[in-house]
C-alpha positions in Angstrom: -4.7 2.8 -165.5 -2.8 1.9 -168.6 -1.7 -1.2 -167.7 2.3 0.0 -168.6 3.3 -2.0 -166.1 5.8 1.1 -164.7 4.8 1.2 -161.1 6.4 -2.5 -161.0 10.1 0.0 -160.3 9.2 1.3 -157.7 6.6 -0.6 -155.7 8.6 -2.4 -152.3 6.5 -5.4 -151.7 6.3 -6.5 -155.6 9.7 -6.1 -155.6 10.0 -8.2 -152.5 8.0 -10.5 -154.2 7.4 -10.0 -158.1 3.7 -11.2 -157.9 1.5 -8.9 -159.9 -1.5 -9.0 -157.5 1.2 -7.4 -155.0 2.0 -4.3 -156.8 -0.2 -1.0 -158.3 -1.1 -2.5 -161.4 -2.1 -5.8 -160.0 -4.4 -3.7 -156.8 -6.1 -1.3 -158.8 -6.7 -4.1 -161.5 -8.2 -6.0 -157.6 -9.8 -3.0 -156.6 -11.8 -1.8 -159.7 -13.9 -5.1 -159.2 -13.8 -5.4 -155.7 -15.7 -2.3 -155.9 -17.7 -2.5 -158.5 -19.1 -5.6 -156.9 -17.2 -8.0 -159.5 -15.2 -9.0 -157.0 -16.2 -10.3 -153.6 -14.4 -9.0 -150.3 -12.4 -12.0 -149.0 -9.4 -13.3 -146.7 -6.6 -13.8 -149.5 -8.4 -10.2 -150.9 -7.9 -8.4 -147.7 -4.1 -10.0 -147.9 -3.7 -8.1 -151.2 -4.5 -5.1 -149.6 -3.4 -4.7 -146.6 0.5 -5.7 -147.7 0.9 -2.3 -148.8 2.7 0.5 -148.1 0.7 3.1 -149.0 4.4 5.2 -150.1 2.7 6.6 -153.9 6.4 5.7 -155.7 4.1 3.8 -158.7 2.2 7.6 -158.4 5.7 8.8 -159.3 6.0 6.7 -161.5 2.8 6.2 -163.1 2.6 8.4 -167.1 -1.4 8.6 -166.4 -1.5 9.7 -163.3 -3.2 7.1 -161.5 -3.9 8.3 -157.3 -2.9 4.8 -156.5 -2.7 5.4 -153.0 -6.1 6.8 -153.0 -7.3 3.7 -154.4 -6.3 1.1 -151.7 -7.5 2.9 -149.6 -10.9 3.3 -150.6 -10.6 -0.4 -151.5 -9.4 -0.9 -147.4 -12.5 1.2 -146.7 -14.5 -1.4 -148.4 -13.1 -4.3 -146.6 -13.1 -2.4 -143.1 -16.8 -2.7 -144.2 -17.2 -6.0 -144.8 -15.6 -7.7 -141.6 -12.3 -8.5 -143.6 -10.1 -5.8 -141.2 -6.8 -7.7 -140.6 -6.6 -9.4 -136.3 -3.2 -6.9 -136.0 -5.2 -3.9 -137.1 -8.2 -4.4 -135.2 -6.2 -4.3 -132.4 -4.4 -1.2 -133.6 -7.9 0.6 -133.5 -9.6 -0.7 -130.7 -6.5 0.5 -128.3 -6.8 4.1 -130.4 -10.6 3.9 -128.8 -9.7 2.7 -125.3 -6.1 4.0 -124.7 -6.2 7.6 -127.0 -3.2 5.5 -129.1 -2.5 2.3 -131.2 0.3 0.5 -129.0 -2.1 -0.3 -125.8 0.8 1.4 -123.6 -1.3 3.5 -120.8 -2.2 7.0 -121.3 0.5 7.8 -118.6 3.0 6.9 -120.2 3.2 10.0 -122.9 5.0 12.3 -120.8 7.9 9.3 -119.1 10.3 10.7 -121.5 9.8 14.4 -121.0 12.9 15.4 -119.4 12.7 16.1 -116.0 13.3 19.4 -116.1 11.2 20.6 -118.3 7.5 22.0 -117.4 4.6 22.9 -120.1 3.3 26.6 -120.6 -0.3 26.6 -119.2 -1.1 28.3 -122.4 0.6 28.8 -125.8 -0.8 29.3 -129.0 1.8 27.2 -131.1 1.1 23.5 -130.3 4.4 21.4 -130.1 3.0 18.1 -131.2 4.6 14.6 -131.0 2.7 11.4 -131.7 2.5 8.5 -130.5 5.1 6.1 -132.3 7.8 9.2 -130.9 6.1 9.0 -127.4 5.9 5.4 -126.6 8.7 3.8 -128.9 11.4 6.4 -128.6 13.8 7.8 -126.6 14.9 10.9 -128.3 12.9 12.6 -130.5 11.2 14.3 -127.6 14.4 15.4 -125.4 16.1 16.4 -128.7 12.6 18.3 -130.0 12.0 20.2 -126.7 15.6 21.3 -126.3 16.0 23.3 -130.2 12.5 24.9 -128.9 14.1 26.1 -125.3 17.3 27.7 -127.3 14.9 28.6 -129.5 13.3 30.3 -126.4 9.6 29.6 -128.9 7.0 30.3 -126.7 4.9 26.6 -127.1 2.9 24.5 -125.4 2.6 20.6 -125.3 -0.5 18.0 -124.4 1.5 15.6 -121.9 -1.2 13.1 -121.1 -3.7 15.3 -122.7 -2.4 14.5 -126.6 -4.4 12.0 -127.9 -3.2 9.7 -131.4 -4.3 12.2 -135.0 -5.9 8.8 -136.1 -3.7 8.1 -139.4 -3.1 4.9 -138.7 -7.5 4.2 -138.4 -7.6 6.1 -142.0 -4.2 4.2 -143.2 -6.3 0.8 -142.5 -9.5 1.7 -143.9 -12.1 2.3 -140.2 -12.9 5.6 -141.6 -15.6 5.2 -137.6 -12.3 5.3 -135.7 -10.9 8.3 -137.4 -13.4 10.7 -137.8 -13.7 10.0 -133.6 -9.9 10.7 -133.5 -10.4 14.2 -135.9 -13.5 15.2 -133.4 -11.8 15.0 -130.3 -8.3 16.3 -131.4 -10.4 19.1 -132.9 -12.2 19.4 -129.9 -9.1 20.3 -127.9 -7.5 22.0 -130.1 -10.4 24.5 -130.5 -10.6 24.7 -126.7 -7.1 25.6 -125.9 -6.7 28.2 -128.9 -4.3 27.0 -131.2 -2.7 29.1 -133.8 -0.4 26.8 -134.9 0.8 22.7 -135.0 4.7 22.0 -135.4 4.6 18.1 -135.5 7.8 15.7 -135.5 6.4 13.2 -136.9 5.7 12.9 -140.8 2.4 11.1 -140.7 0.6 13.5 -138.1 1.8 16.2 -140.4 -0.2 14.3 -143.6 -2.8 13.5 -140.8 -3.2 17.4 -139.6 -2.3 19.4 -143.3 -4.2 16.9 -146.0 -6.5 14.5 -144.1 -8.0 16.7 -141.8 -9.4 19.2 -143.8 -11.3 17.4 -146.5 -13.6 16.9 -143.2 -13.7 20.7 -143.1 -11.8 20.9 -139.8 -8.4 22.0 -138.6 -9.5 25.5 -140.5 -7.3 28.3 -139.7 -4.6 26.1 -137.3 -1.0 26.2 -139.8 0.1 22.8 -139.5 4.7 22.6 -139.7 6.7 20.1 -140.0 9.6 20.3 -137.6 11.7 20.2 -140.7 9.6 23.6 -141.5 10.4 24.9 -138.3 13.8 24.2 -137.8 14.5 25.9 -141.1 12.6 29.4 -140.8 14.8 28.7 -136.8 17.9 29.1 -139.0 17.3 31.3 -141.1 15.6 33.9 -138.2 19.2 33.1 -136.6 17.0 31.5 -133.7 19.4 28.8 -133.4 23.3 28.4 -134.1 25.6 25.5 -134.4 28.9 24.6 -133.0 31.5 24.2 -135.7 32.4 21.0 -136.7 36.3 20.0 -137.1 35.8 17.1 -138.6 32.4 16.4 -141.5 30.3 13.7 -141.2 28.7 12.0 -143.6 24.7 11.8 -144.0 22.2 10.6 -145.7 18.7 11.8 -145.5 16.4 9.4 -146.4 12.9 11.5 -147.6 9.7 9.8 -145.9 6.7 8.9 -148.3 4.2 11.0 -145.7 6.3 13.9 -146.7 8.0 13.1 -149.7 5.9 11.6 -152.3 2.7 12.7 -150.5 3.4 16.7 -149.7 5.7 17.3 -151.4 8.5 18.2 -148.8 11.7 17.7 -150.3 13.9 21.6 -149.6 13.5 22.4 -146.1 15.8 19.3 -144.5 18.0 19.2 -146.6 18.9 22.9 -146.3 18.9 22.1 -142.2 21.1 19.3 -142.9 23.4 21.3 -144.9 23.4 24.3 -142.0 25.1 21.9 -139.4 29.1 22.6 -140.0 29.8 19.1 -139.3 27.9 17.4 -141.4 28.3 16.4 -145.4 24.9 15.9 -147.0 25.0 12.9 -148.5 21.8 11.3 -151.5 21.3 7.7 -152.1 20.7 6.9 -155.1 17.2 6.9 -155.1 16.1 10.2 -153.7 13.5 12.9 -153.2 10.2 11.6 -155.7 11.7 8.6 -156.2 13.2 7.9 -152.7 13.1 4.1 -152.2 10.5 2.8 -149.0 11.4 2.3 -145.7 9.1 -0.7 -145.6 7.7 0.4 -142.1 4.1 2.4 -144.0 1.0 1.7 -144.8 0.7 -0.7 -141.9 2.1 -3.2 -143.1 4.7 -3.6 -140.3 2.4 -4.6 -138.6 0.5 -7.2 -141.1 3.7 -8.5 -142.1 6.9 -8.0 -140.1 9.6 -9.3 -142.5 8.8 -8.0 -145.3 8.7 -4.6 -144.5 12.0 -5.2 -142.7 13.2 -6.4 -145.9 12.2 -3.6 -147.0 14.3 -1.8 -144.5 17.8 -3.4 -145.0 17.8 -2.9 -148.6 17.6 0.9 -148.1 20.4 0.4 -145.6 22.8 -1.3 -148.4 21.7 2.0 -150.3 23.1 4.6 -147.7 26.1 1.9 -147.7 26.0 1.8 -150.8 26.6 6.1 -151.1 29.1 6.4 -148.2 26.9 7.6 -145.3 28.0 7.0 -141.8 24.2 8.4 -140.6 20.9 7.5 -142.3 18.7 11.1 -141.2 14.8 10.8 -141.5 12.0 13.1 -140.2 9.7 10.3 -139.6 10.0 7.9 -136.3 8.6 5.3 -138.3 11.2 5.3 -140.3 13.8 5.9 -138.0 12.7 2.7 -135.9 12.4 0.3 -139.3 15.7 2.0 -140.3 17.3 1.3 -136.6 16.7 -2.5 -137.2 18.0 -2.7 -140.8 21.6 -0.9 -139.1 21.2 -3.4 -136.7 20.9 -6.3 -139.1 24.1 -4.7 -141.2 26.3 -4.1 -138.3 25.8 -7.4 -137.2 26.3 -9.1 -140.9 29.8 -7.1 -140.1 29.0 -5.1 -143.7 29.2 -2.1 -142.3 28.2 0.6 -139.1 25.7 2.7 -139.8 23.8 5.0 -137.2 20.1 5.8 -137.6 18.4 9.4 -136.3 16.5 11.9 -136.3 16.5 14.9 -138.0 15.6 16.6 -134.3 18.2 14.5 -133.0 21.2 16.3 -135.7 20.2 18.8 -134.8 20.0 18.9 -131.1 23.7 17.6 -131.1 25.0 20.0 -134.1 23.8 23.2 -131.1 25.8 25.6 -129.8 
């Protein structure tokens, strides 16, 4: 860190508080002293590190290329070791251990949103993995994704009630032990089933399988796709087609941090949106690697819900500024946070903006 302070311009939590300790530069200084033993772990220190979305905007702006998210995660791991994991995150991690999801929901509820007519195959080499947020907190992503895959006549399998959390939230909050547990459970299951490729609708699950599991020498030989990549391929191969649209709807694509800045997926979702005749793609002023965070990542929403939703509100206002009628993302957590922000915008009678996942947008437009 060269102490230039450029990271201030992108940091969503600094934007809300103007506190140096809630900005990348401040957190890097604190992490240095924590990890070198010059600063003792404490509840007050934990407050600084857990009020971070790990959105990586700071890294996009950093002339020195400092990997701030990695530093935050290392500091959080040290705080967990010394007993300073916030209680709200303790509950999430304990729930994963006991229920296989961070929300304390029953395993049987994972398939409640599946269409009644859907029957998963007994065996296939392609796994459609939904993740916990889409399974328990969303009504439309799973039916939309299943509809698309069936229309394309793809040979795939879902895990249903066997699906287990990928462990991303455990990783984010610094609980390495529970993350290892998730890795071992999932990789053992995938190997037993003979899975050769995984397609996930969740940006966090994608990053976890594609980037984090291989660091533990797991998932070797299994191809990982985010659904936007798969959709682009289905469209290119003419396996799905769209209805003609008389009136075009203005759609702004919100780049999720996990597949955007962390995984560099920018063009596939835009190519998918442009392929839909009834849609006109409009861009946020700040997009791609400079896209503003929705506030829903890094465990912030659980730790400081009010700040998380304020960040989302600013993002939805930016969509209104560019004339968007619909905001589309490729992350269930982004969709959830932006929906709350959109409802507030509508309540304040400033605008009516619909928030959708890209799976919904595509499913509605299918011929």
